[in-house]
N, C-alpha and C positions, 0 to 999 in steps of 0.2 A: 504494500500500500504506500502511496506517495505521501509526502508531507502535506500537500494540499488536501488530499482525501482525509487524512487524519485530522487536520484542522477543521474541515467541514463536518466531520462526525462530532467533534467536540463542540463546534458552534451549534449544531442541532441539539445537543444535550443542554447547552446553556439556554437556548430558546425555551426549552421545556422547563428548566429550573426557574427561570424568570417568571414564566406563566404560573407555575405552581406556587411559588413564593408570593406572587401577587394575590392569589386566592387566600393563601394562609394568612397574609397580613390582614385581610378582611375578616378573618375568624379569630383574631386576637384583640385584646383590649389593653391599652396602655394603663388604664386605671386598675383593672382587676388582676392582670398578669404582666406587670412591667418588665420582668426579666425575659419572659417569652417574647413579648412584643419587641423588645430591643434586639433580641437574637434573630428573630424573623426579619426585622427591618434591616439589620446589618447584613444578613445573608442575601437579602434581596438586592441591596446596593452592590455587594461584591459580585454577585452573579451578573448583574447588569453591566458592571464595568468589564468583567471578563468577556461577556458576550460582545460588547463593543470593540474590545481589543481583538478578539478573534475575527470579527467582521472585517476590520482593517487589515489583519494579517492575511486573510484569504484574498482580499482585493489586491494587496501588495504583491501577491504571488500570481496575479493575473486571473484569479478565479472569480466567479460570481457567487457571493456568499449565499449559502442555503437560506431560504426564507423560513420564518417561523410558521408552524401549522396554525390553522384557525383556532384550534382548541386542543387540549391535551386531556388524557384520562386523569381524573382526580379520585383520591380515596373517598370512600363513602363516610358519612357521619363525622364531619369535622367539627362538631359542636362543643368539643371539650379541649382543654389545654393539652391533655394527654394525647388526644388524637392529632392535634396540630403538631406536637413534638414528634410523634411517630411518622407523620407525613414528611416533616422536615428532615428527619433522620434518613428516610428512604431516598429523598432527593440527594442528600450528601453522599450516601453510599453509592448511588448511581453515578454521581459526578466523580467520586474518587476512582471508580472503575474506569470511567472514560478518560480521566487524566492519567491514570496508569498506562492506558493504551497509548495516549499521546506521548508520554515519556518514552515508551518503547519504540515509537514511530518517528522520533525526531532526534536531532543532535544539536550540540552547541547551545547558544542562547535560548532557542526555543525549548530545548529539553530542560534547561535549568528553570525556565518559566513554568513549564508543565509540572516539574517536580515541586515547585513552590505552590502551585495551584492544588496539586494532590495533597500536599501537607496541610494546606488550609482546609480543604474538604474533610480530611481526617480529623482535624482539631474540631471543626464544627460538628462532626458526628458525635464527638464526646459531649459537646454542649447540649445536644438533643437526646442524650441518653444512650449513645452507642458505647460499645466496649472497645478498649484498645486492641489493635491487631498488629502483629509483627510486620506485616507487609500490607498496608492499607491499599485498597483498590484491587487486590488480587483475589 
């Protein structure tokens, strides 16, 4: 798989993450769950920034960035803080896996950036109730 293909795959995953975090943000409350609200909001901002960087990276390589889908599958019953945390954890596990793929598919500065994104996803997993893993994303 080419670097461009790997970036496109990662961009598609970030489109999904941004969509899901947008929905999760609407299911949290700054007043009743300030920690969860802050974590979801921070994750949303980080995924948007990564999506935008990936869009530029694909374009810089001469590709047409993959477009976001009109909608994405969402977990059912997001009405509790625990359900929102589980959904956020699932997003981060998926993103960690995608970034591990990008690490394996790139070299140099792009690989270092992908490794940093993988680490960040693994740390966010812990914040949403995940367990440490020796090789996150695999």
